[in-house]
N, CA, C, O and the ligand as a Tripos MOL2 file, in Angstrom:
@<TRIPOS>MOLECULE
protein
  297   295    75     0     0
PROTEIN
NO_CHARGES

@<TRIPOS>ATOM
      1 N         -18.3420  -13.1140   -2.1150 N.3       1 MET1
      2 CA        -17.0010  -12.6430   -1.8360 C.3       1 MET1
      3 C         -17.0500  -11.6440   -0.6830 C.2       1 MET1
      4 O         -17.9400  -10.7950   -0.6360 O.2       1 MET1
      5 N         -16.1320  -11.7380    0.2110 N.am      2 SER2
      6 CA        -16.1430  -10.8380    1.3620 C.3       2 SER2
      7 C         -15.3350   -9.5850    1.0560 C.2       2 SER2
      8 O         -14.5770   -9.5220    0.0890 O.2       2 SER2
      9 N         -15.5260   -8.5940    1.9150 N.am      3 THR3
     10 CA        -14.8110   -7.3360    1.7320 C.3       3 THR3
     11 C         -13.3220   -7.4970    1.9790 C.2       3 THR3
     12 O         -12.5080   -6.8350    1.3350 O.2       3 THR3
     13 N         -12.9580   -8.3800    2.9130 N.am      4 SER4
     14 CA        -11.5330   -8.5420    3.2290 C.3       4 SER4
     15 C         -10.7670   -9.1030    2.0370 C.2       4 SER4
     16 O          -9.5970   -8.7740    1.8440 O.2       4 SER4
     17 N         -11.4170   -9.9500    1.2330 N.am      5 THR5
     18 CA        -10.7510  -10.4890    0.0510 C.3       5 THR5
     19 C         -10.4170   -9.3720   -0.9340 C.2       5 THR5
     20 O          -9.3300   -9.3330   -1.5100 O.2       5 THR5
     21 N         -11.3750   -8.4690   -1.1120 N.am      6 THR6
     22 CA        -11.1520   -7.3450   -2.0170 C.3       6 THR6
     23 C         -10.0280   -6.4500   -1.5070 C.2       6 THR6
     24 O          -9.1780   -6.0080   -2.2800 O.2       6 THR6
     25 N         -10.0280   -6.1890   -0.2140 N.am      7 LEU7
     26 CA         -8.9770   -5.3360    0.3420 C.3       7 LEU7
     27 C          -7.6170   -6.0010    0.2450 C.2       7 LEU7
     28 O          -6.6180   -5.3360   -0.0290 O.2       7 LEU7
     29 N          -7.5670   -7.3170    0.4690 N.am      8 ASP8
     30 CA         -6.2900   -8.0180    0.3510 C.3       8 ASP8
     31 C          -5.7770   -7.9660   -1.0780 C.2       8 ASP8
     32 O          -4.5820   -7.7840   -1.3080 O.2       8 ASP8
     33 N          -6.6910   -8.1290   -2.0470 N.am      9 GLY9
     34 CA         -6.2900   -8.0740   -3.4510 C.3       9 GLY9
     35 C          -5.7730   -6.7000   -3.8250 C.2       9 GLY9
     36 O          -4.8020   -6.5810   -4.5730 O.2       9 GLY9
     37 N          -6.4160   -5.6620   -3.3090 N.am     10 ALA10
     38 CA         -5.9730   -4.3060   -3.6090 C.3      10 ALA10
     39 C          -4.6210   -4.0370   -2.9670 C.2      10 ALA10
     40 O          -3.7830   -3.3420   -3.5430 O.2      10 ALA10
     41 N          -4.4070   -4.5820   -1.7790 N.am     11 ARG11
     42 CA         -3.1530   -4.3350   -1.0850 C.3      11 ARG11
     43 C          -1.9800   -4.9810   -1.8130 C.2      11 ARG11
     44 O          -0.9110   -4.3790   -1.9130 O.2      11 ARG11
     45 N          -2.1630   -6.1880   -2.3180 N.am     12 THR12
     46 CA         -1.0560   -6.8640   -2.9960 C.3      12 THR12
     47 C          -0.8730   -6.3660   -4.4280 C.2      12 THR12
     48 O           0.1950   -6.5560   -5.0090 O.2      12 THR12
     49 N          -1.8990   -5.7280   -5.0130 N.am     13 GLY13
     50 CA         -1.7950   -5.2810   -6.3850 C.3      13 GLY13
     51 C          -1.1210   -3.9420   -6.5500 C.2      13 GLY13
     52 O          -0.7530   -3.5750   -7.6660 O.2      13 GLY13
     53 N          -0.9460   -3.1980   -5.4660 N.am     14 SER14
     54 CA         -0.3520   -1.8690   -5.5950 C.3      14 SER14
     55 C           1.1630   -1.9410   -5.5920 C.2      14 SER14
     56 O           1.7590   -2.7560   -4.8880 O.2      14 SER14
     57 N           1.7720   -1.0880   -6.3770 N.am     15 THR15
     58 CA          3.2270   -1.0210   -6.4630 C.3      15 THR15
     59 C           3.6600    0.4100   -6.2100 C.2      15 THR15
     60 O           3.2350    1.3180   -6.9250 O.2      15 THR15
     61 N           4.4890    0.6260   -5.2180 N.am     16 PRO16
     62 CA          4.9190    2.0030   -4.9710 C.3      16 PRO16
     63 C           5.8270    2.5150   -6.0760 C.2      16 PRO16
     64 O           6.6200    1.7600   -6.6380 O.2      16 PRO16
     65 N           5.7110    3.7900   -6.3850 N.am     17 VAL17
     66 CA          6.5640    4.4270   -7.3900 C.3      17 VAL17
     67 C           7.6750    5.1540   -6.6450 C.2      17 VAL17
     68 O           7.4200    6.0610   -5.8530 O.2      17 VAL17
     69 N           8.8880    4.7500   -6.9060 N.am     18 VAL18
     70 CA         10.0280    5.3610   -6.2430 C.3      18 VAL18
     71 C          10.8320    6.1380   -7.2760 C.2      18 VAL18
     72 O          11.3530    5.5540   -8.2270 O.2      18 VAL18
     73 N          10.9340    7.4410   -7.0950 N.am     19 LEU19
     74 CA         11.6880    8.2950   -8.0100 C.3      19 LEU19
     75 C          12.7640    9.0410   -7.2340 C.2      19 LEU19
     76 O          12.5920    9.3660   -6.0590 O.2      19 LEU19
     77 N          13.8650    9.3050   -7.9030 N.am     20 GLY20
     78 CA         14.8960   10.1240   -7.3070 C.3      20 GLY20
     79 C          14.4660   11.5790   -7.3030 C.2      20 GLY20
     80 O          13.4540   11.9360   -7.9060 O.2      20 GLY20
     81 N          15.2270   12.4120   -6.6290 N.am     21 GLY21
     82 CA         14.8740   13.8250   -6.5210 C.3      21 GLY21
     83 C          14.8180   14.5260   -7.8630 C.2      21 GLY21
     84 O          13.8940   15.3000   -8.1150 O.2      21 GLY21
     85 N          15.7850   14.2700   -8.7280 N.am     22 THR22
     86 CA         15.8250   14.9350  -10.0240 C.3      22 THR22
     87 C          14.6610   14.4970  -10.9040 C.2      22 THR22
     88 O          13.9990   15.3270  -11.5270 O.2      22 THR22
     89 N          14.4150   13.1890  -10.9530 N.am     23 ARG23
     90 CA         13.2970   12.6880  -11.7720 C.3      23 ARG23
     91 C          11.9670   13.1760  -11.2070 C.2      23 ARG23
     92 O          11.0650   13.5130  -11.9740 O.2      23 ARG23
     93 N          11.8280   13.2200   -9.9030 N.am     24 ALA24
     94 CA         10.5900   13.7100   -9.3080 C.3      24 ALA24
     95 C          10.3820   15.1800   -9.6580 C.2      24 ALA24
     96 O           9.2610   15.6000   -9.9460 O.2      24 ALA24
     97 N          11.4630   15.9630   -9.6320 N.am     25 ALA25
     98 CA         11.3610   17.3820   -9.9770 C.3      25 ALA25
     99 C          10.9890   17.5500  -11.4500 C.2      25 ALA25
    100 O          10.1980   18.4280  -11.7960 O.2      25 ALA25
    101 N          11.5600   16.7110  -12.3180 N.am     26 LEU26
    102 CA         11.2200   16.7770  -13.7410 C.3      26 LEU26
    103 C           9.7650   16.3980  -13.9830 C.2      26 LEU26
    104 O           9.0870   17.0360  -14.7880 O.2      26 LEU26
    105 N           9.2770   15.3700  -13.2990 N.am     27 TRP27
    106 CA          7.8740   14.9860  -13.4360 C.3      27 TRP27
    107 C           6.9630   16.0950  -12.9300 C.2      27 TRP27
    108 O           5.9380   16.3880  -13.5460 O.2      27 TRP27
    109 N           7.3280   16.7060  -11.8240 N.am     28 LEU28
    110 CA          6.5250   17.8040  -11.2820 C.3      28 LEU28
    111 C           6.5190   18.9850  -12.2440 C.2      28 LEU28
    112 O           5.4660   19.5720  -12.4950 O.2      28 LEU28
    113 N           7.6800   19.3410  -12.7840 N.am     29 PHE29
    114 CA          7.7790   20.4500  -13.7320 C.3      29 PHE29
    115 C           6.9550   20.1600  -14.9810 C.2      29 PHE29
    116 O           6.2150   21.0240  -15.4520 O.2      29 PHE29
    117 N           7.0780   18.9490  -15.5190 N.am     30 GLY30
    118 CA          6.3190   18.5830  -16.7170 C.3      30 GLY30
    119 C           4.8220   18.5850  -16.4680 C.2      30 GLY30
    120 O           4.0520   19.0110  -17.3290 O.2      30 GLY30
    121 N           4.4040   18.1190  -15.3130 N.am     31 THR31
    122 CA          2.9830   18.0920  -14.9870 C.3      31 THR31
    123 C           2.4320   19.5040  -14.8450 C.2      31 THR31
    124 O           1.3450   19.8000  -15.3410 O.2      31 THR31
    125 N           3.1790   20.3790  -14.1670 N.am     32 VAL32
    126 CA          2.7420   21.7680  -14.0110 C.3      32 VAL32
    127 C           2.7140   22.4550  -15.3770 C.2      32 VAL32
    128 O           1.7800   23.2000  -15.6730 O.2      32 VAL32
    129 N           3.7290   22.2110  -16.2100 N.am     33 LEU33
    130 CA          3.7680   22.8170  -17.5420 C.3      33 LEU33
    131 C           2.5820   22.3620  -18.3810 C.2      33 LEU33
    132 O           1.9620   23.1740  -19.0680 O.2      33 LEU33
    133 N           2.2630   21.0780  -18.3340 N.am     34 LEU34
    134 CA          1.1040   20.5610  -19.0640 C.3      34 LEU34
    135 C          -0.1940   21.1760  -18.5410 C.2      34 LEU34
    136 O          -1.0840   21.5080  -19.3240 O.2      34 LEU34
    137 N          -0.3010   21.3280  -17.2250 N.am     35 GLY35
    138 CA         -1.4900   21.9370  -16.6430 C.3      35 GLY35
    139 C          -1.6460   23.3900  -17.0420 C.2      35 GLY35
    140 O          -2.7530   23.8340  -17.3470 O.2      35 GLY35
    141 N          -0.5530   24.1350  -17.0440 N.am     36 VAL36
    142 CA         -0.6080   25.5470  -17.4460 C.3      36 VAL36
    143 C          -0.9520   25.6660  -18.9210 C.2      36 VAL36
    144 O          -1.7110   26.5520  -19.3120 O.2      36 VAL36
    145 N          -0.3960   24.7720  -19.7500 N.am     37 ALA37
    146 CA         -0.7150   24.7960  -21.1830 C.3      37 ALA37
    147 C          -2.1820   24.4740  -21.4070 C.2      37 ALA37
    148 O          -2.8260   25.0850  -22.2600 O.2      37 ALA37
    149 N          -2.7170   23.5270  -20.6550 N.am     38 LEU38
    150 CA         -4.1390   23.1920  -20.7740 C.3      38 LEU38
    151 C          -5.0070   24.3490  -20.3070 C.2      38 LEU38
    152 O          -6.0190   24.6650  -20.9330 O.2      38 LEU38
    153 N          -4.6100   24.9810  -19.2040 N.am     39 TYR39
    154 CA         -5.3430   26.1500  -18.6890 C.3      39 TYR39
    155 C          -5.3500   27.2750  -19.7210 C.2      39 TYR39
    156 O          -6.3720   27.9300  -19.9290 O.2      39 TYR39
    157 N          -4.1890   27.4980  -20.3730 N.am     40 TYR40
    158 CA         -4.0910   28.5240  -21.4100 C.3      40 TYR40
    159 C          -4.9810   28.1700  -22.6000 C.2      40 TYR40
    160 O          -5.6640   29.0360  -23.1460 O.2      40 TYR40
    161 N          -4.9740   26.8970  -23.0020 N.am     41 PHE41
    162 CA         -5.7730   26.4600  -24.1500 C.3      41 PHE41
    163 C          -7.2570   26.6550  -23.8710 C.2      41 PHE41
    164 O          -8.0080   27.0520  -24.7620 O.2      41 PHE41
    165 N          -7.6880   26.3780  -22.6350 N.am     42 ILE42
    166 CA         -9.1010   26.5390  -22.2840 C.3      42 ILE42
    167 C          -9.4920   28.0100  -22.3070 C.2      42 ILE42
    168 O         -10.6060   28.3440  -22.7110 O.2      42 ILE42
    169 N          -8.5940   28.8970  -21.8790 N.am     43 GLY43
    170 CA         -8.9400   30.3020  -21.7600 C.3      43 GLY43
    171 C          -8.7210   31.1280  -23.0030 C.2      43 GLY43
    172 O          -9.2470   32.2370  -23.0960 O.2      43 GLY43
    173 N          -7.9500   30.6210  -23.9770 N.am     44 ILE44
    174 CA         -7.5380   31.4710  -25.0990 C.3      44 ILE44
    175 C          -8.6560   31.7130  -26.0930 C.2      44 ILE44
    176 O          -8.7300   32.7940  -26.6760 O.2      44 ILE44
    177 N          -9.5210   30.7460  -26.3010 N.am     45 ASP45
    178 CA        -10.5310   30.8720  -27.3500 C.3      45 ASP45
    179 C         -11.7880   31.5110  -26.7760 C.2      45 ASP45
    180 O         -12.5470   30.8710  -26.0490 O.2      45 ASP45
    181 N         -11.9990   32.7780  -27.1100 N.am     46 GLN46
    182 CA        -13.1170   33.5200  -26.5430 C.3      46 GLN46
    183 C         -14.4030   33.3360  -27.3300 C.2      46 GLN46
    184 O         -15.4660   33.7520  -26.8700 O.2      46 GLN46
    185 N         -14.3330   32.7340  -28.4800 N.am     47 GLY47
    186 CA        -15.5190   32.5980  -29.3220 C.3      47 GLY47
    187 C         -15.5610   33.7210  -30.3400 C.2      47 GLY47
    188 O         -15.4510   33.4690  -31.5400 O.2      47 GLY47
    189 N         -15.7210   34.9840  -29.8750 N.am     48 ALA48
    190 CA        -15.7430   36.1350  -30.7790 C.3      48 ALA48
    191 C         -14.3630   36.3540  -31.3850 C.2      48 ALA48
    192 O         -14.2540   36.7120  -32.5580 O.2      48 ALA48
    193 N         -13.3100   36.1440  -30.6020 N.am     49 THR49
    194 CA        -11.9370   36.2580  -31.0850 C.3      49 THR49
    195 C         -11.3120   34.8730  -31.0470 C.2      49 THR49
    196 O         -10.4950   34.5820  -30.1740 O.2      49 THR49
    197 N         -11.6840   34.0360  -31.9710 N.am     50 SER50
    198 CA        -11.2670   32.6450  -31.9600 C.3      50 SER50
    199 C          -9.8420   32.4840  -32.4610 C.2      50 SER50
    200 O          -9.3620   33.2780  -33.2700 O.2      50 SER50
    201 N          -9.1780   31.4570  -31.9780 N.am     51 VAL51
    202 CA         -7.8130   31.1580  -32.3950 C.3      51 VAL51
    203 C          -7.7780   30.7640  -33.8650 C.2      51 VAL51
    204 O          -6.8650   31.1520  -34.5940 O.2      51 VAL51
    205 N          -8.7580   30.0030  -34.2950 N.am     52 PHE52
    206 CA         -8.7770   29.4820  -35.6580 C.3      52 PHE52
    207 C          -9.7390   30.2790  -36.5360 C.2      52 PHE52
    208 O         -10.4850   29.6980  -37.3250 O.2      52 PHE52
    209 N          -9.7260   31.5960  -36.4030 N.am     53 GLY53
    210 CA        -10.5680   32.4260  -37.2520 C.3      53 GLY53
    211 C         -12.0060   32.4580  -36.7710 C.2      53 GLY53
    212 O         -12.2680   32.6030  -35.5770 O.2      53 GLY53
    213 N         -12.9170   32.3240  -37.6860 N.am     54 ASN54
    214 CA        -14.3400   32.4310  -37.3690 C.3      54 ASN54
    215 C         -14.9350   31.0720  -37.0210 C.2      54 ASN54
    216 O         -16.0150   30.7250  -37.4970 O.2      54 ASN54
    217 N         -14.2360   30.3050  -36.1960 N.am     55 ASP55
    218 CA        -14.6440   28.9570  -35.8410 C.3      55 ASP55
    219 C         -14.7350   28.8520  -34.3170 C.2      55 ASP55
    220 O         -13.7730   29.1880  -33.6260 O.2      55 ASP55
    221 N         -15.8510   28.4020  -33.7880 N.am     56 THR56
    222 CA        -16.0200   28.3540  -32.3310 C.3      56 THR56
    223 C         -16.0110   26.9280  -31.7950 C.2      56 THR56
    224 O         -16.5380   26.6770  -30.7110 O.2      56 THR56
    225 N         -15.4310   26.0040  -32.5250 N.am     57 HIS57
    226 CA        -15.4320   24.6170  -32.0470 C.3      57 HIS57
    227 C         -14.6420   24.4660  -30.7510 C.2      57 HIS57
    228 O         -15.0870   23.7680  -29.8400 O.2      57 HIS57
    229 N         -13.4730   25.1110  -30.6530 N.am     58 VAL58
    230 CA        -12.6650   25.0000  -29.4370 C.3      58 VAL58
    231 C         -13.4170   25.6050  -28.2630 C.2      58 VAL58
    232 O         -13.4590   25.0250  -27.1770 O.2      58 VAL58
    233 N         -14.0080   26.7650  -28.4810 N.am     59 HIS59
    234 CA        -14.7510   27.4300  -27.4180 C.3      59 HIS59
    235 C         -15.9080   26.5540  -26.9190 C.2      59 HIS59
    236 O         -16.1080   26.3980  -25.7150 O.2      59 HIS59
    237 N         -16.6540   25.9930  -27.8540 N.am     60 GLU60
    238 CA        -17.7940   25.1610  -27.4600 C.3      60 GLU60
    239 C         -17.3340   23.8670  -26.8060 C.2      60 GLU60
    240 O         -17.9980   23.3560  -25.9040 O.2      60 GLU60
    241 N         -16.2010   23.3320  -27.2520 N.am     61 PHE61
    242 CA        -15.7040   22.0790  -26.6820 C.3      61 PHE61
    243 C         -15.2870   22.2530  -25.2250 C.2      61 PHE61
    244 O         -15.4790   21.3440  -24.4180 O.2      61 PHE61
    245 N         -14.7180   23.4080  -24.8760 N.am     62 VAL62
    246 CA        -14.2400   23.6400  -23.5040 C.3      62 VAL62
    247 C         -15.1510   24.6100  -22.7560 C.2      62 VAL62
    248 O         -14.7330   25.2050  -21.7620 O.2      62 VAL62
    249 N         -16.3740   24.7760  -23.2140 N.am     63 HIS63
    250 CA        -17.2630   25.7870  -22.6580 C.3      63 HIS63
    251 C         -17.5330   25.5840  -21.1650 C.2      63 HIS63
    252 O         -17.4330   26.5340  -20.3880 O.2      63 HIS63
    253 N         -17.8700   24.3750  -20.7610 N.am     64 ASP64
    254 CA        -18.1500   24.1260  -19.3460 C.3      64 ASP64
    255 C         -16.8950   24.2960  -18.4920 C.2      64 ASP64
    256 O         -16.9700   24.7760  -17.3610 O.2      64 ASP64
    257 N         -15.7510   23.9060  -19.0300 N.am     65 ALA65
    258 CA        -14.4970   24.0850  -18.3060 C.3      65 ALA65
    259 C         -14.2040   25.5650  -18.1110 C.2      65 ALA65
    260 O         -13.6830   25.9670  -17.0720 O.2      65 ALA65
    261 N         -14.5430   26.3800  -19.1170 N.am     66 ARG66
    262 CA        -14.3460   27.8260  -18.9870 C.3      66 ARG66
    263 C         -15.1790   28.3760  -17.8380 C.2      66 ARG66
    264 O         -14.6860   29.1710  -17.0380 O.2      66 ARG66
    265 N         -16.4240   27.9630  -17.7520 N.am     67 HIS67
    266 CA        -17.2800   28.4360  -16.6650 C.3      67 HIS67
    267 C         -16.7590   27.9500  -15.3170 C.2      67 HIS67
    268 O         -16.7580   28.7000  -14.3400 O.2      67 HIS67
    269 N         -16.3200   26.6980  -15.2650 N.am     68 PHE68
    270 CA        -15.8040   26.1350  -14.0230 C.3      68 PHE68
    271 C         -14.5730   26.9040  -13.5390 C.2      68 PHE68
    272 O         -14.3970   27.0940  -12.3350 O.2      68 PHE68
    273 N         -13.7230   27.3460  -14.4680 N.am     69 LEU69
    274 CA        -12.4990   28.0470  -14.0990 C.3      69 LEU69
    275 C         -12.6930   29.5510  -13.9450 C.2      69 LEU69
    276 O         -11.7570   30.2480  -13.5560 O.2      69 LEU69
    277 N         -13.8830   30.0670  -14.2410 N.am     70 GLY70
    278 CA        -14.1850   31.4710  -14.0120 C.3      70 GLY70
    279 C         -13.8290   32.4000  -15.1440 C.2      70 GLY70
    280 O         -13.7760   33.6120  -14.9400 O.2      70 GLY70
    281 N         -13.5810   31.8780  -16.3360 N.am     71 PHE71
    282 CA        -13.3180   32.7600  -17.4730 C.3      71 PHE71
    283 C         -14.6110   33.4560  -17.8810 C.2      71 PHE71
    284 O         -15.6790   32.8480  -17.8140 O.2      71 PHE71
    285 N         -14.5380   34.7320  -18.3090 N.am     72 PRO72
    286 CA        -15.7350   35.4020  -18.7890 C.3      72 PRO72
    287 C         -16.1980   34.7730  -20.1030 C.2      72 PRO72
    288 O         -15.3890   34.3720  -20.9400 O.2      72 PRO72
    289 N         -17.5090   34.6980  -20.2600 N.am     73 CYS73
    290 CA        -18.0060   33.9870  -21.4340 C.3      73 CYS73
    291 C         -19.1420   34.7480  -22.0860 C.2      73 CYS73
    292 O         -18.9290   35.4360  -23.0840 O.2      73 CYS73
    293 N         -20.3370   34.6410  -21.5470 N.am     74 HIS74
    294 CA        -21.4910   35.2650  -22.1870 C.3      74 HIS74
    295 C         -22.3500   35.9340  -21.1460 C.2      74 HIS74
    296 O         -23.3790   36.5220  -21.4800 O.2      74 HIS74
    297 ZN        -20.6800   30.3180  -21.3880 Zn       75 ZN75
@<TRIPOS>BOND
     1     1     2 1
     2     2     3 1
     3     3     4 2
     4     3     5 am
     5     5     6 1
     6     6     7 1
     7     7     8 2
     8     7     9 am
     9     9    10 1
    10    10    11 1
    11    11    12 2
    12    11    13 am
    13    13    14 1
    14    14    15 1
    15    15    16 2
    16    15    17 am
    17    17    18 1
    18    18    19 1
    19    19    20 2
    20    19    21 am
    21    21    22 1
    22    22    23 1
    23    23    24 2
    24    23    25 am
    25    25    26 1
    26    26    27 1
    27    27    28 2
    28    27    29 am
    29    29    30 1
    30    30    31 1
    31    31    32 2
    32    31    33 am
    33    33    34 1
    34    34    35 1
    35    35    36 2
    36    35    37 am
    37    37    38 1
    38    38    39 1
    39    39    40 2
    40    39    41 am
    41    41    42 1
    42    42    43 1
    43    43    44 2
    44    43    45 am
    45    45    46 1
    46    46    47 1
    47    47    48 2
    48    47    49 am
    49    49    50 1
    50    50    51 1
    51    51    52 2
    52    51    53 am
    53    53    54 1
    54    54    55 1
    55    55    56 2
    56    55    57 am
    57    57    58 1
    58    58    59 1
    59    59    60 2
    60    59    61 am
    61    61    62 1
    62    62    63 1
    63    63    64 2
    64    63    65 am
    65    65    66 1
    66    66    67 1
    67    67    68 2
    68    67    69 am
    69    69    70 1
    70    70    71 1
    71    71    72 2
    72    71    73 am
    73    73    74 1
    74    74    75 1
    75    75    76 2
    76    75    77 am
    77    77    78 1
    78    78    79 1
    79    79    80 2
    80    79    81 am
    81    81    82 1
    82    82    83 1
    83    83    84 2
    84    83    85 am
    85    85    86 1
    86    86    87 1
    87    87    88 2
    88    87    89 am
    89    89    90 1
    90    90    91 1
    91    91    92 2
    92    91    93 am
    93    93    94 1
    94    94    95 1
    95    95    96 2
    96    95    97 am
    97    97    98 1
    98    98    99 1
    99    99   100 2
   100    99   101 am
   101   101   102 1
   102   102   103 1
   103   103   104 2
   104   103   105 am
   105   105   106 1
   106   106   107 1
   107   107   108 2
   108   107   109 am
   109   109   110 1
   110   110   111 1
   111   111   112 2
   112   111   113 am
   113   113   114 1
   114   114   115 1
   115   115   116 2
   116   115   117 am
   117   117   118 1
   118   118   119 1
   119   119   120 2
   120   119   121 am
   121   121   122 1
   122   122   123 1
   123   123   124 2
   124   123   125 am
   125   125   126 1
   126   126   127 1
   127   127   128 2
   128   127   129 am
   129   129   130 1
   130   130   131 1
   131   131   132 2
   132   131   133 am
   133   133   134 1
   134   134   135 1
   135   135   136 2
   136   135   137 am
   137   137   138 1
   138   138   139 1
   139   139   140 2
   140   139   141 am
   141   141   142 1
   142   142   143 1
   143   143   144 2
   144   143   145 am
   145   145   146 1
   146   146   147 1
   147   147   148 2
   148   147   149 am
   149   149   150 1
   150   150   151 1
   151   151   152 2
   152   151   153 am
   153   153   154 1
   154   154   155 1
   155   155   156 2
   156   155   157 am
   157   157   158 1
   158   158   159 1
   159   159   160 2
   160   159   161 am
   161   161   162 1
   162   162   163 1
   163   163   164 2
   164   163   165 am
   165   165   166 1
   166   166   167 1
   167   167   168 2
   168   167   169 am
   169   169   170 1
   170   170   171 1
   171   171   172 2
   172   171   173 am
   173   173   174 1
   174   174   175 1
   175   175   176 2
   176   175   177 am
   177   177   178 1
   178   178   179 1
   179   179   180 2
   180   179   181 am
   181   181   182 1
   182   182   183 1
   183   183   184 2
   184   183   185 am
   185   185   186 1
   186   186   187 1
   187   187   188 2
   188   187   189 am
   189   189   190 1
   190   190   191 1
   191   191   192 2
   192   191   193 am
   193   193   194 1
   194   194   195 1
   195   195   196 2
   196   195   197 am
   197   197   198 1
   198   198   199 1
   199   199   200 2
   200   199   201 am
   201   201   202 1
   202   202   203 1
   203   203   204 2
   204   203   205 am
   205   205   206 1
   206   206   207 1
   207   207   208 2
   208   207   209 am
   209   209   210 1
   210   210   211 1
   211   211   212 2
   212   211   213 am
   213   213   214 1
   214   214   215 1
   215   215   216 2
   216   215   217 am
   217   217   218 1
   218   218   219 1
   219   219   220 2
   220   219   221 am
   221   221   222 1
   222   222   223 1
   223   223   224 2
   224   223   225 am
   225   225   226 1
   226   226   227 1
   227   227   228 2
   228   227   229 am
   229   229   230 1
   230   230   231 1
   231   231   232 2
   232   231   233 am
   233   233   234 1
   234   234   235 1
   235   235   236 2
   236   235   237 am
   237   237   238 1
   238   238   239 1
   239   239   240 2
   240   239   241 am
   241   241   242 1
   242   242   243 1
   243   243   244 2
   244   243   245 am
   245   245   246 1
   246   246   247 1
   247   247   248 2
   248   247   249 am
   249   249   250 1
   250   250   251 1
   251   251   252 2
   252   251   253 am
   253   253   254 1
   254   254   255 1
   255   255   256 2
   256   255   257 am
   257   257   258 1
   258   258   259 1
   259   259   260 2
   260   259   261 am
   261   261   262 1
   262   262   263 1
   263   263   264 2
   264   263   265 am
   265   265   266 1
   266   266   267 1
   267   267   268 2
   268   267   269 am
   269   269   270 1
   270   270   271 1
   271   271   272 2
   272   271   273 am
   273   273   274 1
   274   274   275 1
   275   275   276 2
   276   275   277 am
   277   277   278 1
   278   278   279 1
   279   279   280 2
   280   279   281 am
   281   281   282 1
   282   282   283 1
   283   283   284 2
   284   283   285 am
   285   285   286 1
   286   286   287 1
   287   287   288 2
   288   287   289 am
   289   289   290 1
   290   290   291 1
   291   291   292 2
   292   291   293 am
   293   293   294 1
   294   294   295 1
   295   295   296 2
@<TRIPOS>SUBSTRUCTURE
     1 MET1         2 RESIDUE 1 A MET
     2 SER2         6 RESIDUE 1 A SER
     3 THR3        10 RESIDUE 1 A THR
     4 SER4        14 RESIDUE 1 A SER
     5 THR5        18 RESIDUE 1 A THR
     6 THR6        22 RESIDUE 1 A THR
     7 LEU7        26 RESIDUE 1 A LEU
     8 ASP8        30 RESIDUE 1 A ASP
     9 GLY9        34 RESIDUE 1 A GLY
    10 ALA10       38 RESIDUE 1 A ALA
    11 ARG11       42 RESIDUE 1 A ARG
    12 THR12       46 RESIDUE 1 A THR
    13 GLY13       50 RESIDUE 1 A GLY
    14 SER14       54 RESIDUE 1 A SER
    15 THR15       58 RESIDUE 1 A THR
    16 PRO16       62 RESIDUE 1 A PRO
    17 VAL17       66 RESIDUE 1 A VAL
    18 VAL18       70 RESIDUE 1 A VAL
    19 LEU19       74 RESIDUE 1 A LEU
    20 GLY20       78 RESIDUE 1 A GLY
    21 GLY21       82 RESIDUE 1 A GLY
    22 THR22       86 RESIDUE 1 A THR
    23 ARG23       90 RESIDUE 1 A ARG
    24 ALA24       94 RESIDUE 1 A ALA
    25 ALA25       98 RESIDUE 1 A ALA
    26 LEU26      102 RESIDUE 1 A LEU
    27 TRP27      106 RESIDUE 1 A TRP
    28 LEU28      110 RESIDUE 1 A LEU
    29 PHE29      114 RESIDUE 1 A PHE
    30 GLY30      118 RESIDUE 1 A GLY
    31 THR31      122 RESIDUE 1 A THR
    32 VAL32      126 RESIDUE 1 A VAL
    33 LEU33      130 RESIDUE 1 A LEU
    34 LEU34      134 RESIDUE 1 A LEU
    35 GLY35      138 RESIDUE 1 A GLY
    36 VAL36      142 RESIDUE 1 A VAL
    37 ALA37      146 RESIDUE 1 A ALA
    38 LEU38      150 RESIDUE 1 A LEU
    39 TYR39      154 RESIDUE 1 A TYR
    40 TYR40      158 RESIDUE 1 A TYR
    41 PHE41      162 RESIDUE 1 A PHE
    42 ILE42      166 RESIDUE 1 A ILE
    43 GLY43      170 RESIDUE 1 A GLY
    44 ILE44      174 RESIDUE 1 A ILE
    45 ASP45      178 RESIDUE 1 A ASP
    46 GLN46      182 RESIDUE 1 A GLN
    47 GLY47      186 RESIDUE 1 A GLY
    48 ALA48      190 RESIDUE 1 A ALA
    49 THR49      194 RESIDUE 1 A THR
    50 SER50      198 RESIDUE 1 A SER
    51 VAL51      202 RESIDUE 1 A VAL
    52 PHE52      206 RESIDUE 1 A PHE
    53 GLY53      210 RESIDUE 1 A GLY
    54 ASN54      214 RESIDUE 1 A ASN
    55 ASP55      218 RESIDUE 1 A ASP
    56 THR56      222 RESIDUE 1 A THR
    57 HIS57      226 RESIDUE 1 A HIS
    58 VAL58      230 RESIDUE 1 A VAL
    59 HIS59      234 RESIDUE 1 A HIS
    60 GLU60      238 RESIDUE 1 A GLU
    61 PHE61      242 RESIDUE 1 A PHE
    62 VAL62      246 RESIDUE 1 A VAL
    63 HIS63      250 RESIDUE 1 A HIS
    64 ASP64      254 RESIDUE 1 A ASP
    65 ALA65      258 RESIDUE 1 A ALA
    66 ARG66      262 RESIDUE 1 A ARG
    67 HIS67      266 RESIDUE 1 A HIS
    68 PHE68      270 RESIDUE 1 A PHE
    69 LEU69      274 RESIDUE 1 A LEU
    70 GLY70      278 RESIDUE 1 A GLY
    71 PHE71      282 RESIDUE 1 A PHE
    72 PRO72      286 RESIDUE 1 A PRO
    73 CYS73      290 RESIDUE 1 A CYS
    74 HIS74      294 RESIDUE 1 A HIS
    75 ZN75       297 GROUP 0 **** ****
């Protein structure tokens, strides 16, 4: 199979997403809200002061993400 066949297939398979201004603003707001909520969830569980009491599962699950985002850890 040649490369041009793959590129032609990719070109015909794509569908542009057309949204109105209001729907685009709502999608942007929802995406930012979800991102901020995820950022808060990653940063809230410190391990020593855990959200769910004396349980560090959330902290350990997002541990690498905490380091990547610069939260203080250990
Ligand atoms: Zn750490």
